[in-house]
C-alpha positions in Angstrom: 18.6 -4.5 -3.0 15.3 -4.7 -4.7 12.9 -7.5 -3.9 12.5 -10.1 -6.7 9.3 -10.2 -8.7 8.7 -13.8 -7.6 8.7 -12.7 -3.9 6.6 -9.6 -4.1 4.0 -10.2 -6.8 2.2 -7.3 -8.3 -0.8 -7.2 -10.6 -0.6 -5.4 -14.0 -2.1 -2.2 -12.5 0.6 -2.1 -9.8 -1.6 -3.4 -7.0 -0.4 -6.1 -4.6 -1.3 -9.6 -5.8 -4.0 -11.0 -3.4 -5.5 -7.8 -1.9 -5.7 -6.0 -5.3 -4.8 -2.7 -3.5 -2.4 0.2 -4.3 -0.9 2.4 -1.5 -3.4 5.2 -2.1 -6.3 2.8 -1.5 -5.8 2.2 2.3 -5.9 4.2 5.5 -3.5 3.9 8.4 -6.4 2.7 10.6 -7.4 -0.8 9.6 -10.3 -2.9 10.7 -10.0 -6.7 10.1 -13.1 -8.9 9.7 -13.1 -12.5 8.7 -16.2 -12.7 6.6 -16.3 -10.6 3.4 -20.0 -9.9 4.0 -19.1 -8.3 7.3 -17.2 -5.5 5.5 -20.5 -3.9 4.6 -21.7 -4.3 8.2 -18.8 -2.1 9.2 -18.8 0.4 6.3 -22.5 1.0 6.7 -21.5 3.2 9.7 -19.1 5.3 7.5 -20.0 8.8 6.6 -18.3 8.6 3.3 -17.0 5.8 1.1 -13.8 6.6 -0.8 -12.9 3.3 -2.4 -13.9 -0.4 -2.5 -12.6 -3.5 -4.2 -12.6 -7.3 -3.9 -10.5 -10.2 -5.1 -11.2 -13.7 -3.9 -12.2 -13.5 -0.2 -10.3 -10.2 0.3 -12.7 -7.3 0.2 -11.6 -3.8 1.2 -13.7 -0.6 1.7 -12.1 2.7 2.7 -14.1 5.6 4.1 -14.5 8.1 6.9 -16.2 7.7 10.2 -16.6 10.9 12.3 -13.8 12.5 10.2 -11.3 9.7 10.7 -10.3 7.5 7.7 -10.6 3.8 8.0 -10.1 0.8 5.8 -12.1 -2.4 6.6 -10.6 -5.6 5.1 -11.9 -9.1 5.1 -9.1 -11.6 5.8 -10.9 -14.9 5.4 -10.4 -17.6 7.9 -7.2 -18.7 9.5 -3.6 -17.8 10.2 -2.5 -18.6 6.6 -4.8 -15.8 5.3 -3.5 -13.4 7.9 0.0 -14.1 6.7 -1.1 -12.9 3.2 -3.0 -9.9 4.4 -0.5 -8.5 6.8 2.5 -8.9 4.6 0.8 -7.3 1.7 -0.6 -4.4 3.8 2.9 -3.8 5.1 4.3 -3.9 1.5 1.8 -1.2 0.6 3.1 1.3 3.2 6.7 0.2 3.7 8.0 -0.9 0.3 8.4 1.3 -2.7 6.4 -0.9 -5.2 8.1 0.7 -8.2 11.7 0.2 -7.1 10.8 -2.9 -4.9 13.1 -1.4 -2.2 11.9 -1.1 1.5 11.5 2.5 2.6 13.8 4.1 5.1 11.0 5.8 7.0 8.5 3.1 8.0 4.7 3.5 8.6 3.0 1.9 11.6 -0.6 0.8 10.9 -3.3 0.6 13.6 -5.0 -2.8 13.1 -8.1 -3.9 15.0 -9.7 -7.2 14.5 -13.5 -7.4 15.0 -14.4 -11.1 15.1 -16.6 -13.7 16.6 -15.4 -16.3 19.2 -16.4 -18.8 21.7 -15.8 -18.3 25.4 -13.9 -21.0 27.3 -14.8 -19.7 30.7 -18.2 -19.9 32.4 -18.1 -16.4 33.7 -17.7 -14.8 30.2 -21.3 -15.0 28.8 -22.6 -15.1 25.3 -23.3 -11.6 23.9 -20.3 -10.1 25.7 -17.2 -8.3 24.3 -13.7 -9.7 24.9 -10.5 -7.8 24.3 -7.5 -10.2 23.7 -4.6 -9.2 26.0 -2.4 -11.8 24.3 -2.6 -14.3 21.4 -1.6 -17.9 22.1 -0.3 -19.3 18.9 -1.2 -23.0 18.6 -0.9 -23.4 14.8 2.8 -22.9 14.1 2.6 -20.4 11.2 4.8 -17.8 13.1 7.6 -20.3 13.4 8.5 -19.5 9.8 9.8 -16.1 11.1 12.4 -15.1 13.6 10.2 -14.7 16.7 12.5 -14.5 19.7 11.9 -10.8 20.2 8.1 -11.1 20.4 7.5 -14.3 22.5 6.8 -14.6 26.2 8.8 -17.7 27.3 7.6 -17.8 30.9 3.9 -18.1 29.9 4.8 -20.4 27.0 6.8 -22.8 29.1 4.1 -22.9 31.9 1.5 -23.7 29.2 3.6 -26.5 27.7 4.1 -28.0 31.2 0.4 -27.7 32.2 -0.9 -29.3 29.0 1.9 -31.8 28.6 2.2 -30.4 25.0 3.2 -32.9 22.4 6.7 -32.5 21.1 5.4 -33.4 17.7 3.4 -30.1 17.6 4.7 -26.6 17.0 5.8 -25.0 20.2 3.2 -22.5 21.5 4.0 -18.8 21.2 2.4 -16.0 23.4 2.3 -12.5 21.9 1.0 -9.3 23.6 -1.4 -6.9 22.0 -0.6 -3.2 21.5 -1.1 -1.6 24.8 -1.8 1.7 23.1 -4.8 0.3 21.2 -5.9 -1.7 24.3 -6.1 1.5 26.3 -8.3 3.0 23.6 -10.6 0.0 23.4 -11.0 -1.3 26.9 -13.8 -0.3 29.2 -16.1 -1.8 31.9 -18.0 -3.5 29.0 -15.0 -5.6 28.0 -13.6 -8.8 29.4 -9.9 -9.5 28.9 -7.8 -12.6 28.5 -5.5 -14.7 26.4 -7.0 -15.7 23.1 -5.9 -19.1 21.8 -5.5 -19.3 18.0 -6.0 -22.7 16.4 -5.1 -23.7 12.8 -8.5 -25.3 12.2 -12.1 -25.4 13.3 -12.7 -29.0 14.1 -9.8 -31.1 15.5 -7.5 -28.2 16.3 -10.3 -26.8 18.5 -11.2 -30.1 20.1 -14.3 -30.8 18.1 -15.0 -34.5 17.2 -17.1 -35.6 14.2 -15.6 -38.8 12.8 -11.9 -38.3 13.5 -10.3 -39.1 16.9 -8.2 -36.4 18.5 -4.5 -36.5 19.4 -5.4 -35.4 22.9 -9.0 -35.7 24.1 -8.2 -33.8 27.3 -6.4 -30.8 25.7 -9.4 -28.5 25.8 -9.9 -29.1 29.5 -6.3 -28.3 30.1 -6.4 -25.1 28.0 -9.5 -24.0 30.0 -7.8 -24.6 33.3 -4.5 -22.9 32.5 -3.5 -19.8 34.4 -0.3 -17.9 34.8 -0.2 -15.1 37.4 -3.3 -13.1 36.4 -3.5 -14.5 32.9 -6.0 -17.2 31.8 -7.1 -18.4 28.4 -10.6 -17.0 27.7 -11.5 -17.9 24.2 -10.5 -19.8 21.1 -10.5 -18.7 17.4 -8.3 -18.7 14.3 -6.6 -15.3 13.7 -5.5 -13.3 16.7 -2.0 -14.7 17.4 -1.1 -14.4 13.7 -2.2 -10.8 13.7 -0.3 -10.0 16.9 2.8 -11.8 15.9 3.2 -10.4 12.4 2.2 -6.9 13.6 4.9 -7.0 16.3 7.5 -8.2 13.8 6.6 -5.6 11.2 6.2 -2.7 13.6 2.4 -2.3 13.5 0.0 -1.9 16.4 -2.8 -4.5 16.7 -5.6 -5.5 19.0 -8.4 -8.1 18.8 -12.0 -7.5 19.8 -14.2 -10.5 20.0 -18.0 -10.8 20.0 -18.6 -13.8 22.2 -21.4 -15.8 20.4 -20.9 -19.1 22.2 -19.9 -20.4 25.6 -18.2 -23.8 25.3 -18.0 -24.2 29.1 -21.8 -24.3 29.5 -22.8 -25.2 25.9 -24.8 -22.0 25.2 -25.0 -20.1 21.9 -26.2 -16.5 21.3 -29.9 -16.2 20.3 -28.9 -13.2 18.1 -25.3 -13.3 17.1 -25.7 -10.7 14.4 -26.9 -8.2 17.0 -23.8 -8.6 19.3 -21.5 -8.3 16.2 -23.2 -5.0 15.2 -22.9 -3.7 18.8 -19.2 -4.6 18.9 -18.6 -2.9 15.5 -20.2 0.4 16.7 -18.5 0.2 20.1 -15.1 -0.3 18.5 -15.4 2.5 15.9 -16.6 4.9 18.6 -13.7 4.0 20.9 -11.2 4.5 18.0 -12.4 8.0 17.2 -12.6 9.1 20.8 -8.8 9.7 20.9 -6.6 11.8 18.8 -3.5 9.9 17.4 
């Protein structure tokens, strides 16, 4: 059965509605960045540029790096934007946009987020690299989907008990990364841990300006949580949504974080742009070291 026009919206040129992309515009190796200006910071390393476009905050550039084709896409901030980007990317490779019928033979994309984040642990310093072993979903977006096959109930239940999680909030979800991508990207330069994904920057991450928090002690409880060898190492706004939707749709994903702040000791990088550039180059080189 074909998908209705109201559910899969296309532009007059046949491109998907928000990303302004057609299937021929993207590679199977995708780099996500939040900031549209960071797209150029990634693509400056490309040897060739094949295509570029932008609509709203969604900018895409496709090109080659050391003979491997990549697309770098800005997602904007937050899990709601990830919901748009990942569903539309999947539509580009796994739905026939002319007939609006899902394909029988599905394509699995390789998706790596390169983002900035704040460390929650004193031993993970600013200017370091962190690879997210799991995404801890605190924002609830994934509850719109059937998630039983991707969650990790043992870790989730332990977290709920440790934090005395409010029943009025969405139940936390823990999703693993792609071990295949992790093995490509990890090294003695990378820390690893659970990345908590909040639905906002201020209250949802425990920041107080003029509004009181529902739980003033939640950040301390998040910082002190551990389950077997797992601990929560950083907090940001995209990773769990990327991991969850990738798992559900059959794509591989991994999140690489440039640690520009340490909230445990109150420090901030003196040159955050430098550590982001170093992480971009590190990630691209790791991804081309291995043959698919």
